[in-house]
MARFIFI-155047 format. One record per residue (C-alpha): x, y, z. Coordinates in steps of 0.05 Angstrom, whole numbers, plus 5000, padded with zeros to 4 digits. Example, Ala and Ser with C-alpha at 12.3 -4.5 7.8 and 13.67 -1.06 7.14 Angstrom:
2
<rec u="5246" v="4910" w="5156"/>
<rec u="5273" v="4979" w="5143"/>
END
This chain:
381
<rec u="8459" v="7776" w="8160"/>
<rec u="8462" v="7842" w="8169"/>
<rec u="8384" v="7856" w="8204"/>
<rec u="8347" v="7912" w="8217"/>
<rec u="8284" v="7910" w="8251"/>
<rec u="8242" v="7966" w="8262"/>
<rec u="8189" v="7976" w="8320"/>
<rec u="8132" v="8023" w="8309"/>
<rec u="8117" v="8025" w="8389"/>
<rec u="8162" v="8056" w="8444"/>
<rec u="8204" v="8017" w="8484"/>
<rec u="8186" v="8074" w="8552"/>
<rec u="8126" v="8027" w="8561"/>
<rec u="8129" v="7958" w="8531"/>
<rec u="8087" v="7916" w="8506"/>
<rec u="8074" v="7853" w="8459"/>
<rec u="8099" v="7883" w="8398"/>
<rec u="8150" v="7907" w="8428"/>
<rec u="8171" v="7835" w="8471"/>
<rec u="8170" v="7804" w="8400"/>
<rec u="8216" v="7851" w="8372"/>
<rec u="8265" v="7841" w="8430"/>
<rec u="8260" v="7766" w="8439"/>
<rec u="8265" v="7765" w="8359"/>
<rec u="8331" v="7805" w="8350"/>
<rec u="8363" v="7776" w="8420"/>
<rec u="8355" v="7696" w="8386"/>
<rec u="8382" v="7729" w="8314"/>
<rec u="8440" v="7765" w="8361"/>
<rec u="8452" v="7687" w="8384"/>
<rec u="8454" v="7668" w="8320"/>
<rec u="8508" v="7708" w="8296"/>
<rec u="8473" v="7759" w="8257"/>
<rec u="8476" v="7827" w="8270"/>
<rec u="8414" v="7857" w="8288"/>
<rec u="8407" v="7926" w="8305"/>
<rec u="8335" v="7954" w="8320"/>
<rec u="8309" v="8019" w="8313"/>
<rec u="8245" v="8041" w="8364"/>
<rec u="8213" v="8096" w="8393"/>
<rec u="8241" v="8118" w="8463"/>
<rec u="8265" v="8181" w="8500"/>
<rec u="8349" v="8179" w="8496"/>
<rec u="8352" v="8177" w="8581"/>
<rec u="8306" v="8107" w="8570"/>
<rec u="8352" v="8048" w="8587"/>
<rec u="8345" v="8006" w="8522"/>
<rec u="8388" v="7944" w="8507"/>
<rec u="8450" v="7960" w="8457"/>
<rec u="8428" v="7934" w="8390"/>
<rec u="8367" v="7983" w="8400"/>
<rec u="8375" v="8055" w="8360"/>
<rec u="8320" v="8098" w="8405"/>
<rec u="8287" v="8145" w="8355"/>
<rec u="8266" v="8209" w="8408"/>
<rec u="8196" v="8209" w="8451"/>
<rec u="8132" v="8174" w="8429"/>
<rec u="8068" v="8204" w="8426"/>
<rec u="8004" v="8166" w="8455"/>
<rec u="7945" v="8159" w="8406"/>
<rec u="7889" v="8112" w="8416"/>
<rec u="7881" v="8053" w="8376"/>
<rec u="7852" v="7994" w="8376"/>
<rec u="7820" v="7992" w="8443"/>
<rec u="7888" v="8011" w="8467"/>
<rec u="7930" v="8063" w="8473"/>
<rec u="7991" v="8063" w="8417"/>
<rec u="8053" v="8105" w="8432"/>
<rec u="8078" v="8121" w="8364"/>
<rec u="8134" v="8172" w="8337"/>
<rec u="8128" v="8202" w="8278"/>
<rec u="8141" v="8271" w="8239"/>
<rec u="8200" v="8299" w="8203"/>
<rec u="8246" v="8293" w="8250"/>
<rec u="8236" v="8212" w="8263"/>
<rec u="8240" v="8216" w="8191"/>
<rec u="8322" v="8237" w="8186"/>
<rec u="8332" v="8193" w="8235"/>
<rec u="8309" v="8138" w="8201"/>
<rec u="8339" v="8151" w="8136"/>
<rec u="8410" v="8161" w="8193"/>
<rec u="8405" v="8083" w="8221"/>
<rec u="8396" v="8067" w="8147"/>
<rec u="8446" v="8095" w="8123"/>
<rec u="8488" v="8073" w="8175"/>
<rec u="8465" v="7999" w="8180"/>
<rec u="8465" v="7972" w="8110"/>
<rec u="8426" v="7924" w="8121"/>
<rec u="8422" v="7861" w="8079"/>
<rec u="8345" v="7852" w="8097"/>
<rec u="8295" v="7896" w="8138"/>
<rec u="8244" v="7872" w="8180"/>
<rec u="8188" v="7931" w="8193"/>
<rec u="8128" v="7913" w="8243"/>
<rec u="8064" v="7943" w="8235"/>
<rec u="8082" v="7976" w="8176"/>
<rec u="8001" v="8019" w="8168"/>
<rec u="8021" v="8041" w="8243"/>
<rec u="8040" v="8119" w="8225"/>
<rec u="8112" v="8112" w="8255"/>
<rec u="8173" v="8089" w="8249"/>
<rec u="8151" v="8023" w="8208"/>
<rec u="8112" v="8073" w="8155"/>
<rec u="8172" v="8123" w="8151"/>
<rec u="8226" v="8067" w="8144"/>
<rec u="8185" v="8034" w="8091"/>
<rec u="8183" v="8101" w="8049"/>
<rec u="8256" v="8105" w="8063"/>
<rec u="8283" v="8042" w="8042"/>
<rec u="8301" v="8006" w="7972"/>
<rec u="8326" v="7944" w="7997"/>
<rec u="8284" v="7874" w="8023"/>
<rec u="8236" v="7880" w="8063"/>
<rec u="8194" v="7832" w="8099"/>
<rec u="8129" v="7871" w="8142"/>
<rec u="8101" v="7831" w="8202"/>
<rec u="8023" v="7844" w="8216"/>
<rec u="8011" v="7836" w="8290"/>
<rec u="7939" v="7870" w="8292"/>
<rec u="7874" v="7841" w="8289"/>
<rec u="7822" v="7891" w="8273"/>
<rec u="7776" v="7868" w="8219"/>
<rec u="7730" v="7929" w="8213"/>
<rec u="7777" v="7990" w="8217"/>
<rec u="7754" v="8040" w="8167"/>
<rec u="7816" v="8076" w="8177"/>
<rec u="7855" v="8016" w="8149"/>
<rec u="7810" v="8018" w="8094"/>
<rec u="7813" v="8101" w="8073"/>
<rec u="7885" v="8098" w="8081"/>
<rec u="7899" v="8037" w="8043"/>
<rec u="7887" v="8070" w="7968"/>
<rec u="7938" v="8124" w="7985"/>
<rec u="7980" v="8065" w="8021"/>
<rec u="7981" v="8020" w="7966"/>
<rec u="8055" v="8035" w="7925"/>
<rec u="8091" v="8033" w="7985"/>
<rec u="8063" v="7972" w="8012"/>
<rec u="8072" v="7943" w="7951"/>
<rec u="8150" v="7950" w="7962"/>
<rec u="8142" v="7890" w="8014"/>
<rec u="8176" v="7830" w="7988"/>
<rec u="8147" v="7782" w="8040"/>
<rec u="8086" v="7795" w="8084"/>
<rec u="8084" v="7755" w="8163"/>
<rec u="8028" v="7750" w="8202"/>
<rec u="8029" v="7727" w="8281"/>
<rec u="7952" v="7695" w="8272"/>
<rec u="7903" v="7673" w="8227"/>
<rec u="7859" v="7736" w="8257"/>
<rec u="7926" v="7778" w="8237"/>
<rec u="7928" v="7748" w="8164"/>
<rec u="7852" v="7756" w="8159"/>
<rec u="7856" v="7840" w="8176"/>
<rec u="7919" v="7829" w="8117"/>
<rec u="7878" v="7794" w="8065"/>
<rec u="7814" v="7845" w="8089"/>
<rec u="7843" v="7904" w="8090"/>
<rec u="7911" v="7921" w="8052"/>
<rec u="7911" v="7859" w="7999"/>
<rec u="7938" v="7809" w="7979"/>
<rec u="7965" v="7740" w="8030"/>
<rec u="8011" v="7730" w="8087"/>
<rec u="8048" v="7671" w="8115"/>
<rec u="8034" v="7662" w="8188"/>
<rec u="8082" v="7648" w="8240"/>
<rec u="8064" v="7656" w="8311"/>
<rec u="8086" v="7699" w="8364"/>
<rec u="8149" v="7673" w="8404"/>
<rec u="8174" v="7655" w="8471"/>
<rec u="8228" v="7625" w="8507"/>
<rec u="8196" v="7563" w="8529"/>
<rec u="8255" v="7544" w="8580"/>
<rec u="8257" v="7608" w="8614"/>
<rec u="8177" v="7599" w="8643"/>
<rec u="8189" v="7523" w="8645"/>
<rec u="8250" v="7523" w="8686"/>
<rec u="8227" v="7598" w="8726"/>
<rec u="8236" v="7586" w="8804"/>
<rec u="8168" v="7577" w="8843"/>
<rec u="8159" v="7627" w="8901"/>
<rec u="8125" v="7603" w="8960"/>
<rec u="8086" v="7668" w="8966"/>
<rec u="8045" v="7659" w="8898"/>
<rec u="8041" v="7584" w="8913"/>
<rec u="7961" v="7565" w="8935"/>
<rec u="7944" v="7503" w="8969"/>
<rec u="7876" v="7458" w="8969"/>
<rec u="7832" v="7501" w="9003"/>
<rec u="7871" v="7569" w="8984"/>
<rec u="7885" v="7566" w="8911"/>
<rec u="7919" v="7619" w="8875"/>
<rec u="7895" v="7645" w="8810"/>
<rec u="7938" v="7689" w="8756"/>
<rec u="7922" v="7760" w="8712"/>
<rec u="7967" v="7796" w="8675"/>
<rec u="7954" v="7849" w="8642"/>
<rec u="7948" v="7922" w="8633"/>
<rec u="7885" v="7950" w="8696"/>
<rec u="7867" v="8001" w="8657"/>
<rec u="7842" v="7969" w="8588"/>
<rec u="7765" v="7942" w="8595"/>
<rec u="7793" v="7898" w="8537"/>
<rec u="7828" v="7857" w="8582"/>
<rec u="7775" v="7831" w="8621"/>
<rec u="7796" v="7854" w="8693"/>
<rec u="7723" v="7881" w="8693"/>
<rec u="7692" v="7814" w="8683"/>
<rec u="7734" v="7776" w="8720"/>
<rec u="7719" v="7821" w="8786"/>
<rec u="7651" v="7807" w="8763"/>
<rec u="7663" v="7734" w="8773"/>
<rec u="7689" v="7737" w="8836"/>
<rec u="7633" v="7737" w="8892"/>
<rec u="7603" v="7665" w="8864"/>
<rec u="7673" v="7636" w="8858"/>
<rec u="7693" v="7655" w="8933"/>
<rec u="7629" v="7638" w="8960"/>
<rec u="7656" v="7558" w="8927"/>
<rec u="7730" v="7570" w="8952"/>
<rec u="7725" v="7626" w="9004"/>
<rec u="7803" v="7615" w="9006"/>
<rec u="7821" v="7638" w="8937"/>
<rec u="7877" v="7684" w="8920"/>
<rec u="7865" v="7724" w="8860"/>
<rec u="7934" v="7752" w="8850"/>
<rec u="7934" v="7816" w="8794"/>
<rec u="7999" v="7831" w="8759"/>
<rec u="8007" v="7887" w="8709"/>
<rec u="8011" v="7969" w="8693"/>
<rec u="7943" v="8017" w="8715"/>
<rec u="7924" v="8051" w="8782"/>
<rec u="7914" v="7987" w="8830"/>
<rec u="7868" v="8027" w="8877"/>
<rec u="7825" v="8057" w="8826"/>
<rec u="7818" v="7979" w="8802"/>
<rec u="7808" v="7948" w="8873"/>
<rec u="7739" v="8003" w="8870"/>
<rec u="7706" v="7953" w="8825"/>
<rec u="7715" v="7899" w="8875"/>
<rec u="7660" v="7895" w="8938"/>
<rec u="7702" v="7923" w="9004"/>
<rec u="7685" v="7850" w="9027"/>
<rec u="7725" v="7813" w="8964"/>
<rec u="7785" v="7860" w="8968"/>
<rec u="7825" v="7816" w="9024"/>
<rec u="7829" v="7761" w="8966"/>
<rec u="7863" v="7802" w="8903"/>
<rec u="7929" v="7817" w="8912"/>
<rec u="7959" v="7876" w="8867"/>
<rec u="8031" v="7854" w="8844"/>
<rec u="8047" v="7924" w="8802"/>
<rec u="8080" v="7921" w="8743"/>
<rec u="8122" v="7857" w="8746"/>
<rec u="8189" v="7830" w="8705"/>
<rec u="8199" v="7776" w="8656"/>
<rec u="8230" v="7742" w="8713"/>
<rec u="8176" v="7760" w="8762"/>
<rec u="8120" v="7741" w="8709"/>
<rec u="8149" v="7674" w="8687"/>
<rec u="8149" v="7654" w="8767"/>
<rec u="8079" v="7678" w="8784"/>
<rec u="8061" v="7636" w="8723"/>
<rec u="8107" v="7570" w="8753"/>
<rec u="8072" v="7586" w="8817"/>
<rec u="7999" v="7587" w="8814"/>
<rec u="7942" v="7531" w="8804"/>
<rec u="7904" v="7572" w="8750"/>
<rec u="7915" v="7627" w="8698"/>
<rec u="7856" v="7666" w="8668"/>
<rec u="7849" v="7711" w="8616"/>
<rec u="7778" v="7739" w="8615"/>
<rec u="7801" v="7780" w="8559"/>
<rec u="7742" v="7810" w="8506"/>
<rec u="7765" v="7829" w="8442"/>
<rec u="7823" v="7855" w="8404"/>
<rec u="7870" v="7804" w="8403"/>
<rec u="7909" v="7765" w="8352"/>
<rec u="7946" v="7719" w="8386"/>
<rec u="7944" v="7709" w="8456"/>
<rec u="8023" v="7705" w="8479"/>
<rec u="7999" v="7715" w="8555"/>
<rec u="7976" v="7640" w="8540"/>
<rec u="8039" v="7614" w="8510"/>
<rec u="8073" v="7642" w="8575"/>
<rec u="8032" v="7605" w="8617"/>
<rec u="8027" v="7539" w="8581"/>
<rec u="8106" v="7544" w="8580"/>
<rec u="8096" v="7552" w="8659"/>
<rec u="8056" v="7497" w="8660"/>
<rec u="8002" v="7538" w="8685"/>
<rec u="7930" v="7510" w="8669"/>
<rec u="7893" v="7561" w="8626"/>
<rec u="7828" v="7588" w="8634"/>
<rec u="7814" v="7631" w="8576"/>
<rec u="7741" v="7668" w="8536"/>
<rec u="7727" v="7637" w="8476"/>
<rec u="7761" v="7689" w="8428"/>
<rec u="7788" v="7652" w="8360"/>
<rec u="7848" v="7674" w="8375"/>
<rec u="7854" v="7641" w="8443"/>
<rec u="7815" v="7575" w="8426"/>
<rec u="7868" v="7574" w="8365"/>
<rec u="7923" v="7576" w="8410"/>
<rec u="7876" v="7530" w="8455"/>
<rec u="7865" v="7479" w="8397"/>
<rec u="7791" v="7487" w="8421"/>
<rec u="7798" v="7468" w="8490"/>
<rec u="7841" v="7407" w="8482"/>
<rec u="7899" v="7456" w="8515"/>
<rec u="7865" v="7503" w="8559"/>
<rec u="7794" v="7507" w="8584"/>
<rec u="7743" v="7566" w="8550"/>
<rec u="7687" v="7601" w="8571"/>
<rec u="7647" v="7649" w="8553"/>
<rec u="7669" v="7714" w="8526"/>
<rec u="7646" v="7770" w="8577"/>
<rec u="7599" v="7722" w="8604"/>
<rec u="7618" v="7734" w="8686"/>
<rec u="7570" v="7670" w="8706"/>
<rec u="7608" v="7629" w="8654"/>
<rec u="7678" v="7652" w="8681"/>
<rec u="7645" v="7633" w="8746"/>
<rec u="7623" v="7563" w="8744"/>
<rec u="7680" v="7539" w="8698"/>
<rec u="7733" v="7571" w="8743"/>
<rec u="7708" v="7540" w="8797"/>
<rec u="7699" v="7477" w="8759"/>
<rec u="7774" v="7475" w="8747"/>
<rec u="7793" v="7493" w="8809"/>
<rec u="7754" v="7429" w="8839"/>
<rec u="7783" v="7384" w="8794"/>
<rec u="7856" v="7372" w="8797"/>
<rec u="7866" v="7322" w="8749"/>
<rec u="7845" v="7360" w="8697"/>
<rec u="7879" v="7416" w="8706"/>
<rec u="7942" v="7367" w="8704"/>
<rec u="7919" v="7338" w="8635"/>
<rec u="7912" v="7410" w="8605"/>
<rec u="7979" v="7427" w="8640"/>
<rec u="8013" v="7368" w="8613"/>
<rec u="7984" v="7377" w="8535"/>
<rec u="8001" v="7450" w="8538"/>
<rec u="8073" v="7436" w="8555"/>
<rec u="8084" v="7391" w="8493"/>
<rec u="8046" v="7431" w="8438"/>
<rec u="8071" v="7495" w="8462"/>
<rec u="8149" v="7474" w="8439"/>
<rec u="8118" v="7502" w="8372"/>
<rec u="8123" v="7570" w="8395"/>
<rec u="8201" v="7565" w="8416"/>
<rec u="8237" v="7617" w="8396"/>
<rec u="8275" v="7561" w="8359"/>
<rec u="8225" v="7545" w="8317"/>
<rec u="8190" v="7612" w="8302"/>
<rec u="8255" v="7648" w="8283"/>
<rec u="8287" v="7586" w="8241"/>
<rec u="8217" v="7610" w="8198"/>
<rec u="8232" v="7679" w="8200"/>
<rec u="8303" v="7663" w="8173"/>
<rec u="8269" v="7624" w="8128"/>
<rec u="8233" v="7693" w="8097"/>
<rec u="8293" v="7725" w="8094"/>
<rec u="8332" v="7682" w="8063"/>
<rec u="8275" v="7676" w="8006"/>
<rec u="8275" v="7747" w="7995"/>
<rec u="8353" v="7761" w="7992"/>
<rec u="8341" v="7702" w="7933"/>
<rec u="8299" v="7757" w="7894"/>
<rec u="8237" v="7715" w="7917"/>
<rec u="8167" v="7734" w="7947"/>
<rec u="8140" v="7696" w="8005"/>
<rec u="8068" v="7662" w="7987"/>
<rec u="8021" v="7641" w="8039"/>
<rec u="8045" v="7568" w="8043"/>
<rec u="8125" v="7577" w="8044"/>
<rec u="8132" v="7541" w="8119"/>
<rec u="8072" v="7495" w="8098"/>
<rec u="8024" v="7530" w="8132"/>
<rec u="7997" v="7550" w="8199"/>
<rec u="8031" v="7513" w="8270"/>
END
């Protein structure tokens, strides 16, 4: 099958959608399909051989973050040339209502189109205002995929119609088999806790975690918090009292291998996010690596963690509850082992071998002239 995949966000600064597109493309190529990805990126940015860069992206504030997108007549010409050269059997566009390459491809393409919606943004006035103008184009989509129930709710609320839920994927074994790094391992008296996320996005919850640290350190003075992610570490450290800074180690932006080793090595992974999450891929990565998870009780996180059966939950944005829950888990090794064991079994549902199979089923349906209904794959995994 010849498959074209369009990513709306720049490969210069990778994020969750970009990783999803990359991993899906690589799995499909490994299965023998011919795949080409179109994505914003400077012409001199190192990208995989299957990625066609469409040029420099422009940063735009969106959904509590910054989306780097590519739009305009020059981009539209590049989209058309890529479509003409690709001669795709099916076109798979991601975030089609974002003003970037996916929307341009939707306008330009006349063949079978599959669209994946990642965003959970249930009160988007801009989306509501734009929908009447976009409706004719959106009707060209043969199948809609949502990565979570929250993303599906966004589709049904703001876009209309329905979507089949196929979650984000992870190469589970890459995390499960990652080498442990001794420098990131903890001990009974000096456990290690990890946070992975952008330092300059408050919705990732790092300020909440820092606010909880004094109480946790009073209980566990040897604790080390390992913080990995893009952003200014010095600026982030200003949120910490001087006496707390030695307990926090900023690792900077880590590559995929280092992230997997980090999650394999620590005693606990903490996700203190405060909102704007439609799925929670980092939870799945931690679960794959065997790290017990403590996460804020966002709806998306509750679903991934099966309401606390696969990971512990605390009140969103509540540093007191976070501190209490974190201290309790660090003191309860059997509980951490129980959560890790249960998660290591359940996380297999998110392996790319499962997720890509369901995506291919959608492709085959639209190639047969059908439209995908929400229950095509038997419901939400």
